[in-house]
N, C-alpha and C positions, 0 to 999 in steps of 0.2 A: 588247238587240237580238238577234234571232235570227241565227245565223251564215249562213243562206242569203242574207241581204241583202247580205253581202259579195260574193257572186257577182253579185247584181243591180247593185251598185255598179260592179263590174268591167265588166259588159256595158254599162252606161250610159257609162262612161269610154271604151269602145271606140267607141261610136256617137255621142257628143255632138258631135263636129266635123262629122258628116255632115249635109248639108242636109235629108235625110229620114231621121232616125235609126230610125224604125219600119220602114223597108224595108231597112236595112243587114243583110246576111246574115252572121252571125258563125259561124265554124268553131270547133270545139272547141279546136284548137291555140291560137287567139287568147286563149282564157280560161286554158288550161293555162300558157301562157307568162307570164301576169300574176299567177297565184295559185300559191302553193306548197302545193297540196293534191293528194291522190290523185284520179284521174279518177272513181273510185267516189263520192267525197264530192261532187264537182262535179255528177255525174249526179243524186244525191239532192237537191242544192240546186235544180237545174233542174226536177226533178219538183215540188218544193214551190212554186217560183215559177210554174210553169205552172198548178198547181192554184189559185193565187191570181189568175191572169189577168195576171201581170206580164210574162211572156215566152211566146213560142210556140216550139215545136220541130217540125221536120219532117225526114223522112229523104229525102235526094236521093242524090247520089253519096257524101255524108257527112252527118252530122247538121248541120242548119242551125238556128240560134237567132236569134230576133228579139225585140227589146224592144217591148212594147205601149205605147200611150199611157198606160195605167194604171201601167205600170212607170216611165215617165218622171215621171208625176205623183207617184208614191210617193217617188222619189229627191228631187224638188224640193219635197216637202212640208216644212213648217216643223218637224214633229215627227220627221223622219227624220234621225237621227244615228247612223251606224254607228261603233261602237267596237270595235277589234280586240283 
């Protein structure tokens, strides 16, 4: 399993309890607090996930990250098992 999927799993865990997880706006600090990785690594992960269409990012007052329906489907797929 590729390591950027750990970041996808973290994003999913942040949004899973929201009634509309694809509209939940995640701030970078929410990911940083849950992962013990350098911000540069997380940024690279986000870029890869965005290229795959699993998350979107936009710049407002700070970076905003949202999970896409494809990202949720990836996490819930039978063959998705992240091993740290």
